[in-house]
N, C-alpha and C positions, 0 to 999 in steps of 0.2 A: 842239635838232634833231639829226638824224642826223649831220651833218657835225661839229658840236661834239663829240658823243660820240666820233666817230672820231678827231678831232684830239687828244682827251684820252687816246687809247689804250684806251678802254673797248669799242670795237668792233674786232674783229680776226678774222682767219681763222686757225684752229688745227686741229690734228689731234685727233680723238677716235675712240674705238672705238664702233661702233654695231652693232646687229643688222642683218644684210643677207641678203636672199634672192637667191641667184645665179640662180634660175629666174625669179622675178618682176622681178629687177633693181631692187629698191627697198629702202629702209630699213624696218625693222619696229620698232614699239614693243615694250617688254618684254611687254605683254599679248598681242601677236600671235605670240610664240614659244612653241611647245609643246615640252615636254621629255619624253623617255622614256628609260628605262634601256636601254642597248644593250650587247651583248657586243662588246668591242673588244680591243685589245692595248696593251701597254706595250712599246715597242721600246727596248732599252738600247743606247746608242751611245757609242763612244769618241771624244772630242775630243782630239787630240794636242796636247801642249805644243809651242810653237814651238822651244824649246831642245832638243827631242828627249829630254827626261828622263822621259817617261811620258805619261799622259793622264788626263783626268777623264771619268767616266762619267755620262751623263745618261739619263733615261728620259722618253719622250714618247708621247702617244697620237696625235699628228699629225706624223709625221716629215717630211712634205712642207713644213711651215712652217719647218723648220730652214734652208731656203734663205735665209730672211730673218732669221736669228739675228744679233744684234749684241753679245751677251755671254753668258757663263755666270755665274750668281750662286750664291754659297754664303753660309751664315749666318756672320757674323763671330765668333760664339761656338762654332762647330763646330771642335773641335781637329783633326779629320781633314783639314780643308781650309785652315786659316788660312795655311799657308805658300804657298798658291797665289794668294792675293789679290794682284792687281797683275800677275800673269804674263799671258802671251799664249798663246792657243790658235790652232790652225789649224782653221777650220770645214771639216769633212769635205765632200767633193764640190765645194765652192766654192773652197777654197784661200784664203779671206779670213782675215785676222788679226782676232781678237776678244779682248777682255779678260776676265779673271776678276775679278768685282766682289763686294763684300760687301754684303749687304742682309738685314735681319732678316725680310723677307717669306718667305725660304726656311725651310721646315719641315724641321728636321734629321732628323726621324723618318720622313718620307715619301720614297718612292723612294730615290734614291741620296744625297740631300742636296745634289745639284748640279742647278740648274735652267737649262735653255736659255732665253734671254730673246729674245723675238720681239715687239718693241713694236707692230708693225703688225697683229698677228693674235691678240692676247690682252689682255683688259682689265687683268689683274694685271701682265703684262709691260709694258704701256703705262705704268702707274704707276711701275714700277721704272725704266723707261727715262727717264721724266721726271725722277726723282730723281737719276739718274746722267748726264743729258745725252747719252743714247745716240741714235744715228741711228735713224730709222724707215724700214725697208726693206720696202715692200709688195711681196710676190711673187704675191699672188692678184689676178686681175682681177675686175671686177664680175660676170662670168659664171661664176666658179669655175674658170677656167683659170689656169695659171701664166703670168705675164707675163715680159718680157725680163729683169727682175731675177733671175729663176730660172735663168739660164744655159741650159744645154743642155736643161732641162726645159720651156722656154718653149713655150706652145701646148698642153701636155698638160692634160686635165681633171684636177681635184684628186685623184680617186681613182686614176686612171691614173698620175699623178705620184707618189702614195704608193707604188704598187707598184714603179715604176721606181727611186725613191729607196731603198727598202728593198733591192731587188736590188743596186743599186750599192754601198750600204753593206756588204752582205754580201760582195760580190765584192772590195771594197777592204779587207776585214778590220776595218771599223769597227763592225759589228754584233756586239754581245756576246751578246745573247739576246733572245727574244721571249716575253712571258708574257701569258696571258689577263687581261683587266681589264674589269670592267663599270663603265660611267660614264653620266652623264646627257648626252644629246645633244639640242641644240635644233634645231628645224626650223620652217619657215614654217607657219602655221596653214592 
């Protein structure tokens, strides 16, 4: 019965990444998500090293999710970044310390070769986070607004938060450049 399964540890509550519609406020099956190519951007952002010796540059299509970053990952075979593995970065705008981790998930040829890891808001990042025992910091509420984990951006709708985050990154000298990027974006059917 259910109790026996629970006592054996076979039934538990865990975190998972799901498809979610912030308008309907409900989970969606993969079949209920419609994808279309959309024009967007890659924002290149400097994440400073805690020791003041420089920074790592990441590129993202969703800068508002950086508020929930818990690491930056590099490929362990990437000679450019091997010396940074194990070092500590300061998460821009949030001031939180996050580690540089090594994971073969990172494609050395794509973007900068450094990937911001946001386990609560990306399925690949979730898997990396599980492998490295990273915290899961959810910054988006069910209605698509930033929650209290998002600091001063709390209460902002996600696209308004994106604009505010980008403006603050630029004002703080963290924004390296913005480039056009076309990608598949899922939406509720």
